[in-house]
C-alpha positions as CSV (number, residue, x, y, z in Angstrom):
1,M,85.6,83.6,85.2
2,S,88.5,85.3,85.0
3,A,89.8,88.5,86.5
4,L,88.8,91.1,83.5
5,T,91.8,94.0,83.1
6,V,89.9,97.3,82.1
7,D,92.0,99.2,79.3
8,H,92.1,102.8,80.3
9,S,95.4,104.0,78.5
10,R,95.0,106.9,76.1
11,G,98.8,107.6,75.5
12,D,99.6,108.4,79.1
13,S,99.1,106.8,82.2
14,P,96.0,108.3,84.5
15,G,97.1,110.1,87.5
16,W,95.9,109.1,90.8
17,D,92.7,111.2,90.8
18,E,91.6,109.9,87.5
19,L,92.3,105.9,88.2
20,V,89.6,106.6,91.4
21,R,87.1,108.3,89.2
22,I,87.6,105.0,86.7
23,W,87.6,102.8,89.6
24,E,84.5,104.8,91.3
25,E,82.5,104.5,87.8
26,T,83.4,100.8,86.6
27,D,80.0,98.9,86.4
28,A,81.3,95.7,87.3
29,P,78.3,92.6,88.4
30,E,77.5,92.6,91.9
31,G,80.0,90.7,94.1
32,C,82.7,91.5,91.6
33,K,85.6,92.9,93.7
34,V,87.0,96.3,91.3
35,E,90.6,97.0,92.4
36,I,93.3,99.6,90.8
37,I,96.8,97.2,91.2
38,E,99.7,99.3,89.6
39,G,97.8,101.8,88.0
40,I,95.5,99.0,86.0
41,V,92.1,98.9,86.9
42,T,91.2,95.0,87.4
43,V,87.5,93.1,87.9
44,S,87.9,89.8,89.9
45,P,84.5,87.2,90.2
46,A,82.9,87.2,93.6
47,P,84.5,84.5,95.4
48,S,84.2,81.0,96.3
49,N,82.7,79.0,99.3
50,D,86.1,77.7,100.2
51,H,87.0,81.5,99.8
52,N,83.9,83.1,101.9
53,F,84.5,79.7,104.6
54,I,88.5,80.2,105.3
55,A,87.4,84.3,105.4
56,Y,84.9,83.8,107.8
57,K,86.7,81.6,110.1
58,L,90.0,84.3,110.3
59,L,87.2,86.6,110.9
60,R,86.2,85.1,113.8
61,Q,89.4,84.2,115.3
62,L,90.6,87.9,114.8
63,A,87.4,89.5,116.5
64,K,87.7,87.8,119.3
65,V,91.3,89.6,120.3
66,I,91.4,92.5,118.9
67,P,90.8,96.0,120.8
68,D,87.6,96.9,120.9
69,D,88.0,100.2,119.0
70,W,89.3,98.2,115.8
71,G,87.3,96.3,113.5
72,V,88.1,93.0,111.2
73,Y,86.3,94.1,107.4
74,Q,86.3,91.9,104.2
75,T,85.3,95.1,101.8
76,L,87.4,98.0,103.1
77,G,89.0,99.5,99.8
78,M,92.7,100.5,101.1
79,A,94.7,103.6,98.8
80,V,98.6,103.2,98.5
81,P,98.7,106.3,95.9
82,S,102.1,105.9,95.6
83,R,101.7,102.6,94.1
84,S,98.8,103.7,92.0
85,G,97.1,101.5,94.1
86,L,93.5,100.7,95.6
87,Y,93.0,97.3,96.9
88,I,90.1,95.5,98.7
89,P,92.1,92.5,100.8
90,D,90.0,89.6,102.1
91,L,90.4,90.6,105.5
92,A,92.0,94.2,106.7
93,V,92.4,95.4,110.6
94,V,91.7,98.5,110.9
95,P,90.9,101.3,114.0
96,E,87.4,101.9,113.8
97,A,88.6,105.8,114.2
98,V,90.5,105.8,110.5
99,L,87.0,104.1,109.1
100,Q,85.0,107.5,110.6
101,E,88.1,109.9,109.7
102,E,87.8,109.1,106.1
103,P,85.2,110.5,103.8
104,G,84.4,108.2,101.0
105,H,84.8,104.8,99.9
106,F,88.3,103.7,101.1
107,V,91.0,105.3,103.7
108,P,95.2,104.8,103.5
109,L,96.5,101.7,103.3
110,A,99.1,102.5,106.1
111,A,96.1,102.6,108.4
112,A,96.1,99.0,108.6
113,E,97.4,96.6,111.4
114,L,96.9,93.1,109.2
115,V,95.4,92.6,106.1
116,V,94.7,89.0,104.9
117,E,94.7,87.8,101.3
118,I,93.2,84.6,100.1
119,T,94.3,83.2,96.7
120,S,92.4,82.7,93.9
121,P,93.4,81.0,90.4
122,A,92.7,84.5,88.8
123,N,94.3,86.5,91.4
124,A,96.9,84.4,93.0
125,N,100.2,86.1,91.5
126,H,98.7,89.3,92.7
127,D,98.3,88.8,96.2
128,R,101.9,86.2,96.2
129,I,103.7,89.5,94.4
130,K,102.4,93.1,93.4
131,K,100.4,93.6,96.7
132,A,102.5,92.3,98.8
133,A,104.6,94.6,97.8
134,G,101.9,97.6,98.2
135,Y,101.4,96.4,102.0
136,A,105.2,96.5,102.5
137,G,105.6,99.6,101.1
138,A,102.8,101.1,103.0
139,G,104.1,99.9,106.0
140,V,101.3,97.1,106.5
141,P,103.0,95.2,110.2
142,L,101.4,92.1,109.2
143,Y,100.1,90.5,106.4
144,L,98.8,87.2,106.0
145,L,99.1,85.2,102.7
146,V,96.2,81.8,102.2
147,D,97.3,80.5,99.3
148,R,94.9,78.0,98.3
149,W,96.6,77.5,94.7
150,A,100.6,77.5,96.1
151,P,102.5,75.4,93.5
152,G,103.2,72.9,96.1
153,G,99.2,72.5,98.0
154,P,97.7,75.4,99.8
155,T,99.7,77.0,102.1
156,I,99.5,80.0,104.5
157,T,102.4,82.5,105.1
158,L,102.7,85.5,107.4
159,Y,105.3,88.1,106.5
160,G,106.2,91.4,108.7
161,E,108.7,93.7,109.4
162,P,108.0,95.7,106.3
163,K,111.2,97.5,104.7
164,N,110.5,99.7,101.3
165,D,108.7,97.5,99.3
166,V,109.6,93.8,100.9
167,Y,108.4,91.9,104.2
168,R,110.2,89.3,106.3
169,L,109.0,86.0,106.3
170,L,107.8,85.1,109.8
171,H,105.9,82.1,109.1
172,A,105.2,79.2,106.4
173,G,103.1,76.4,106.7
174,K,100.8,74.2,105.3
175,F,97.0,74.3,105.7
176,G,96.1,72.4,109.3
177,D,99.5,74.2,111.2
178,E,99.0,77.0,113.6
179,I,100.1,80.3,113.2
180,D,101.3,82.5,115.7
181,L,100.5,85.9,115.2
182,P,102.6,88.6,117.3
183,D,101.7,91.4,119.0
184,P,99.0,93.1,119.5
185,F,97.3,90.2,117.9
186,D,99.4,87.5,120.6
187,V,96.8,84.7,119.0
188,T,97.4,81.5,117.6
189,L,95.1,81.1,114.6
190,R,93.6,77.5,113.6
191,T,93.6,76.7,110.2
192,D,92.6,72.6,110.2
193,S,89.4,73.4,109.2
194,F,90.7,75.4,106.0
195,P,89.4,73.5,102.7
196,V,91.7,71.5,100.8
197,D,90.9,71.6,97.0
């Protein structure tokens, strides 16, 4: 199964409220991820076992070092209306207060301290380009891209210091390398257990 794009064009592009309504009403199979990427509602299949394994390994490492009033979330909707986007990162580190203050099914993307995307064959370009620009544009301080489908083999890339829609490259390596996350995390992430296809 690959990503499905829901065609909602009727001449004019729908506004933010209409996009959110379509997103909320999209009837996708259980386990699928429904997102809005640059004004297009997309449906992606449930992630593979290897994808979930990587997410869990990262979640465990992050949960040990974040402040007690922050959380690591796997299915949190994060909105960036200025880019007509509503993303569901594979992992998002967000202060708990944000979830308690925001009603509904998503929070502002700008509230994230770190987002992690783990590519799948169907969504790799979204994670590498469109969502990276969205995260940078929203001012998310750190973006960790775990690219299982990179052309030269599986890579892990840490981006930071967002300016406009662009990040500065902080670290680029391959599966097995350690990645140092700067403050406020101040942790070295291990990737040696990440499966390589």
